[in-house]
VOPAGU-2260 file (C-alpha; in pm, 1 decimal, decimal comma):
REM VOPAGU-2260
SITE   aa  ch    i         X         Y         Z
SITE  MET   A    0       4,0    -737,7   -2207,0
SITE  ALA   A    1      77,4    -756,8   -1835,6
SITE  VAL   A    2      17,9    -472,9   -1592,7
SITE  VAL   A    3     169,0    -445,8   -1245,1
SITE  GLY   A    4      99,0    -168,8    -996,6
SITE  PHE   A    5     288,2     -48,0    -694,3
SITE  ASP   A    6     170,7      14,0    -334,5
SITE  ASP   A    7    -124,4    -232,0    -334,2
SITE  ILE   A    8    -388,6      36,4    -302,0
SITE  GLY   A    9    -724,0     -82,2    -172,1
SITE  LEU   A   10    -892,7     -67,6    -512,2
SITE  ALA   A   11    -633,9    -289,7    -685,3
SITE  MET   A   12    -827,4    -608,9    -616,6
SITE  TYR   A   13   -1152,7    -456,3    -742,9
SITE  SER   A   14   -1026,5    -353,7   -1086,4
SITE  GLU   A   15   -1107,7    -572,4   -1384,9
SITE  PRO   A   16    -888,8    -770,0   -1410,0
SITE  PRO   A   17    -765,0    -748,5   -1051,0
SITE  LEU   A   18    -430,1    -565,4   -1044,8
SITE  THR   A   19    -107,1    -748,7    -965,2
SITE  THR   A   20      95,9    -522,4    -740,7
SITE  VAL   A   21     405,7    -481,1    -527,4
SITE  LYS   A   22     317,5    -416,4    -164,4
SITE  GLN   A   23     543,7    -192,8      43,7
SITE  PRO   A   24     574,0    -196,6     423,5
SITE  ILE   A   25     411,8     147,2     462,3
SITE  ARG   A   26     412,1     141,9     843,2
SITE  GLU   A   27     784,5      55,2     854,7
SITE  ILE   A   28     864,3     327,3     600,4
SITE  GLY   A   29     679,4     583,2     813,0
SITE  LYS   A   30     853,2     468,8    1131,7
SITE  LEU   A   31    1197,9     485,6     972,1
SITE  ALA   A   32    1127,8     826,1     818,5
SITE  THR   A   33    1012,0     959,4    1155,6
SITE  GLU   A   34    1325,6     829,3    1328,5
SITE  LEU   A   35    1550,2     990,1    1066,3
SITE  ILE   A   36    1366,3    1323,7    1083,8
SITE  MET   A   37    1375,6    1327,7    1464,6
SITE  ALA   A   38    1748,8    1253,4    1462,4
SITE  ARG   A   39    1802,2    1550,6    1230,6
SITE  VAL   A   40    1580,2    1776,0    1445,2
SITE  ASN   A   41    1785,5    1674,8    1751,0
SITE  GLY   A   42    2104,1    1785,3    1577,8
SITE  GLU   A   43    2242,4    1445,8    1477,2
SITE  ARG   A   44    2441,9    1461,6    1156,4
SITE  LYS   A   45    2484,4    1131,8     978,7
SITE  GLU   A   46    2615,9    1034,9     640,8
SITE  PRO   A   47    2344,2     953,9     384,3
SITE  GLN   A   48    2218,0     600,1     432,9
SITE  SER   A   49    2043,1     342,2     222,2
SITE  HIS   A   50    1770,2     127,7     377,4
SITE  ARG   A   51    1617,0    -185,1     227,4
SITE  LEU   A   52    1278,5    -298,4     344,5
SITE  LYS   A   53    1102,5    -615,9     241,6
SITE  THR   A   54     832,8    -588,4     -25,6
SITE  SER   A   55     596,5    -857,6    -144,6
SITE  LEU   A   56     442,8    -938,9    -480,7
SITE  ILE   A   57      64,1    -976,6    -476,8
SITE  VAL   A   58     -19,2   -1178,6    -788,7
SITE  ARG   A   59    -358,3   -1111,1    -944,3
SITE  GLU   A   60    -493,7   -1157,6   -1294,8
SITE  SER   A   61    -351,3    -840,2   -1455,2
SITE  CYS   A   62     -15,3   -1011,2   -1502,8
SITE  GLY   A   63    -169,6   -1250,6   -1752,5
SITE  ILE   A   64    -221,1   -1562,3   -1543,5
SITE  LYS   A   65    -536,2   -1707,6   -1398,4
SITE  VAL   A   66    -534,9   -1699,7   -1021,5
SITE  PRO   A   67    -747,3   -1960,4    -840,4
SITE  ALA   A   68   -1095,9   -1823,6    -790,5
SITE  HIS   A   69   -1162,8   -1673,6    -452,8
SITE  PRO   A   70   -1441,0   -1442,0    -351,0
SITE  ARG   A   71   -1348,5   -1077,0    -354,3
SITE  PRO   A   72   -1415,5    -896,8     -29,6
SITE  LYS   A   73   -1706,3    -658,0     -47,8
SITE  ALA   A   74   -1615,4    -292,9     -58,2
SITE  LYS   A   75   -1683,9    -117,5     268,4
SITE  GLN   A   76   -1989,1      97,4     250,5
SITE  GLN   A   77   -1989,6     407,3     459,0
SITE  ARG   A   78   -2312,9     571,9     554,1
SITE  LEU   A   79   -2285,8     945,6     553,3
SITE  ARG   A   80   -2485,1    1118,3     821,6
SITE  SER   A   81   -2603,0    1472,8     823,1
SITE  PRO   A   82   -2494,1    1669,7    1125,4
SITE  GLU   A   83   -2769,6    1706,9    1378,1
SITE  ILE   A   84   -2911,9    2053,3    1402,3
SITE  ARG   A   85   -3012,6    2159,2    1751,9
């Protein structure tokens, strides 16, 4: 069985096996969405449009193939601090 995810969330590479995924250009999607919303707010009326943005396939072991060994990055550890009481 092969499993492929979508969005390349940060935890995908830490799953066992690491999750093959399709990565979207999130920043470009946000920029385009903002431009379209602002155009509508400013009174521009356009016909519905279709936009294609480039995605990329991130191949990891969940698709059934062995990927050359490479060290996984360590998960970021965040130290939680209590608010100072004065």
